[in-house]
C-alpha positions in Angstrom: -10.8 -15.1 -9.2 -13.2 -12.6 -10.7 -15.9 -14.0 -13.0 -16.9 -12.4 -16.3 -20.6 -11.4 -16.3 -21.2 -11.5 -20.1 -21.3 -7.8 -20.7 -18.9 -5.6 -22.7 -16.1 -4.6 -20.3 -14.5 -1.2 -20.7 -10.7 -1.0 -20.4 -10.8 0.7 -17.0 -13.2 -1.8 -15.6 -11.3 -4.7 -17.2 -8.1 -3.6 -15.5 -9.9 -3.4 -12.2 -11.0 -7.0 -12.6 -7.4 -7.9 -13.6 -6.2 -6.4 -10.3 -8.8 -8.3 -8.4 -7.7 -11.5 -10.0 -4.0 -10.9 -9.3 -4.6 -9.7 -5.8 -6.2 -12.9 -4.8 -3.4 -15.2 -6.0 0.4 -15.5 -6.1 0.3 -15.3 -9.9 -2.1 -15.4 -12.9 -1.5 -16.2 -16.5 -2.3 -14.1 -19.6 -4.2 -17.1 -21.1 -6.4 -17.5 -18.0 -7.2 -13.8 -17.8 -8.1 -13.7 -21.5 -10.4 -16.7 -21.1 -12.1 -15.3 -18.0 -12.7 -11.8 -19.5 -13.3 -13.1 -23.0 -10.8 -10.8 -24.7 -7.7 -11.5 -26.7 -4.3 -12.3 -25.1 -3.0 -9.2 -26.8 -5.5 -7.1 -25.0 -4.6 -8.7 -21.7 -0.9 -8.1 -22.4 -1.6 -4.4 -23.0 -3.6 -4.2 -19.7 -0.8 -5.9 -17.8 1.8 -3.5 -19.3 -0.3 -0.5 -18.4 -0.8 -1.7 -14.8 2.9 -2.6 -14.5 3.9 0.9 -15.6 1.8 2.2 -12.7 3.4 -0.1 -10.2 0.2 -2.1 -9.7 1.7 -5.4 -10.6 4.9 -7.1 -11.8 5.1 -8.7 -15.2 6.5 -12.2 -15.4 6.8 -14.6 -18.2 3.3 -15.5 -19.3 1.5 -13.5 -16.8 1.8 -11.2 -13.7 2.3 -11.3 -9.9 0.9 -8.9 -7.3 2.8 -6.0 -5.8 2.3 -4.2 -2.5 0.2 -1.6 -4.3 -2.2 -4.2 -5.8 -2.5 -5.9 -2.5 -3.4 -2.6 -0.8 -5.8 -1.8 -3.6 -7.7 -5.0 -3.1 -7.7 -4.7 0.7 -9.2 -1.3 0.5 -11.7 -2.2 -2.1 -12.9 -5.1 0.2 -13.3 -2.7 3.2 -16.8 -1.8 4.0 -18.1 1.8 4.0 -18.3 1.6 7.8 -14.7 0.6 8.1 -13.6 3.4 5.8 -15.6 5.9 7.7 -13.5 5.5 10.8 -10.2 5.0 8.9 -8.1 8.2 9.4 -11.2 9.8 10.8 -9.4 12.7 12.5 -7.6 13.7 9.3 -10.8 13.4 7.2 -12.7 15.5 9.7 -10.1 18.3 9.5 -10.2 18.2 5.7 -14.0 18.3 5.8 -14.0 21.3 8.2 -11.5 23.2 6.0 -13.7 22.5 2.9 -16.7 23.9 4.7 -14.9 27.2 5.3 -14.7 27.7 1.5 -18.4 27.5 1.1 -20.6 30.6 1.2 -24.3 30.6 2.3 -26.6 30.5 -0.7 -24.3 28.5 -2.9 -25.0 25.3 -4.8 -22.4 22.6 -4.3 -21.8 19.2 -5.8 -20.7 16.6 -3.3 -18.9 13.4 -4.5 -19.1 10.0 -3.0 -16.7 8.9 -0.2 -16.0 9.2 3.5 -14.0 12.4 3.4 -16.9 14.2 1.6 -19.2 12.7 4.3 -17.2 14.7 6.9 -17.6 17.8 4.8 -21.4 17.2 4.8 -21.3 17.0 8.6 -19.7 20.4 8.8 -22.3 21.9 6.4 -25.4 20.9 8.4 -26.1 24.3 9.8 -25.5 26.2 6.6 -28.0 27.6 4.0 -27.1 25.8 0.8 -28.2 23.7 -2.1 -26.4 20.4 -2.1 -26.4 18.0 -5.1 -25.0 14.6 -4.5 -24.9 10.9 -5.2 -23.4 10.2 -1.8 -26.2 8.3 0.1 -24.3 8.7 3.4 -24.1 12.4 3.0 -27.7 12.5 2.0 -28.6 10.9 5.4 -26.3 13.3 7.2 -28.0 16.3 5.6 -31.6 15.3 5.3 -32.7 16.7 8.6 -31.1 20.0 8.0 -34.0 22.2 7.1 -31.9 25.1 5.7 -30.3 22.8 3.1 -32.1 22.1 -0.2 -31.0 18.6 -1.0 -31.0 17.2 -4.5 -30.1 13.5 -4.9 -28.8 12.3 -8.2 -30.7 9.3 -9.5 -29.1 6.0 -10.5 -28.2 2.5 -9.5 -27.6 2.0 -5.7 -24.2 0.7 -4.8 -24.7 -0.6 -1.3 -21.0 -1.2 -0.7 -20.0 2.4 -1.3 -23.3 4.0 -0.2 -23.6 5.8 -3.5 -25.7 6.2 -6.7 -24.2 5.7 -10.2 -24.9 4.7 -13.7 -26.4 6.5 -16.7 -29.2 8.1 -14.8 -26.8 9.9 -12.5 -24.6 10.9 -15.4 -27.6 12.3 -17.3 -28.8 14.2 -14.2 -25.3 15.8 -13.9 -25.7 17.3 -17.4 -28.7 19.2 -16.2 -27.2 21.0 -13.2 -24.7 23.8 -12.5 -22.9 24.3 -9.2 -20.7 27.0 -7.7 -18.3 24.4 -6.4 -17.7 20.6 -6.7 -16.0 18.7 -3.9 -14.3 15.6 -5.3 -12.9 12.6 -3.5 -10.1 10.4 -4.9 -8.8 6.9 -4.4 -5.2 7.9 -5.2 -3.0 10.7 -6.5 -0.1 9.7 -8.8 3.1 11.4 -7.8 4.7 11.4 -11.3 2.1 13.7 -12.9 -0.3 14.6 -10.0 -3.1 12.7 -11.7 -6.2 12.1 -9.7 -7.0 8.3 -9.9 -10.0 6.1 -9.1 -11.1 2.5 -9.4 -13.7 2.2 -12.1 -15.1 3.8 -15.3 -18.3 4.6 -13.4 -16.3 6.7 -10.9 -14.5 8.4 -13.8 -17.7 9.4 -15.7 -19.4 10.8 -12.6 -16.4 12.8 -11.4 -15.9 14.1 -14.9 -19.5 15.2 -14.9 -19.0 17.0 -11.6 -15.9 18.8 -12.9 -17.9 19.9 -16.0 -20.8 21.2 -14.0 -18.9 23.3 -11.4 -17.4 26.7 -11.4 -14.7 25.7 -9.0 -13.3 22.2 -8.4 -12.0 21.2 -4.9 -10.3 17.9 -4.3 -10.4 16.4 -0.8 -7.7 13.8 -0.3 -5.9 12.7 2.9 -2.2 12.0 2.9 -2.7 8.2 2.5 -3.9 8.8 -1.1 -0.5 10.0 -2.1 1.0 6.5 -1.4 -1.6 4.6 -3.5 -2.3 3.8 -7.1 -5.5 3.1 -9.0 -6.1 2.1 -12.7 -8.3 4.9 -13.8 -7.2 8.5 -14.4 -9.9 11.1 -13.6 -8.1 14.4 -14.2 -4.8 16.3 -13.9 -4.0 19.3 -11.7 -5.0 21.6 -14.6 -8.6 20.8 -13.8 -8.4 21.5 -10.1 -8.7 24.8 -8.3 -8.0 23.7 -4.7 -6.5 20.7 -3.0 -7.3 20.1 0.7 -5.2 17.5 2.5 -3.7 16.9 5.9 -0.2 17.8 7.1 1.0 14.2 6.5 1.0 14.6 2.7 4.4 14.7 1.0 5.5 18.3 0.8 7.2 17.8 -2.6 3.8 16.8 -4.1 2.0 19.7 -2.5 4.7 22.1 -3.8 4.2 20.6 -7.3 0.5 21.2 -7.1 1.1 24.8 -6.1 3.5 25.2 -9.0 0.7 23.9 -11.3 -1.6 26.7 -10.1 -3.6 24.7 -7.5 -4.3 26.3 -4.2 -3.2 23.9 -1.4 -4.9 23.9 2.0 -3.1 21.9 4.7 -5.7 21.0 7.3 
């Protein structure tokens, strides 16, 4: 069971902690969650209803039980960065290569965290670019490429996700402009095509990248279409391009195209 740390917990972060708690047990009660997170039972009930509406848990009398989606969420969140790097590597590499084809020499690009954006970095190594990123793995990939001017966003190091985050990274994003931003996603919700992620930290940084870029490109392999996460980042109206692999559901891709998003099937 997750432990409360004594700080104020935002709704998105609180719901992530709720999912962690439920994912580790057969069931958990409203009263227990409220006590652990030091919020009212009414607040927990609202969280559970919200998560249940997304298919992330099942409400039962007095609490909730996990679903396949919540179990999958917790399994993936426990996976190390190294494990995620090799997961669906071929698909991620094709997506990264397709993303690199959209980039012109001399451009400034924003590169989000994640293992698919890492594959994009790999395909940009011989280009002449300015790359701004909080992706530590991508930084390592590009740091020996002398033709790339590399700007690393400051912030708190997250060793698990090989990234930088927090208010320093958010403030740095307010000071830059880029031709294109390449975003990652933890999930894409089929009902409204919303891009979803795990935490409020992810949300604020991705929103900052969207605001700082002339064009927004989402890199998401087909598996993302079968998952759910508690935090909404944006809708299709804030995306210009979606690059995915050919295993993605065609109905969802057609819906993206109908919403005005260019879809690249890598």
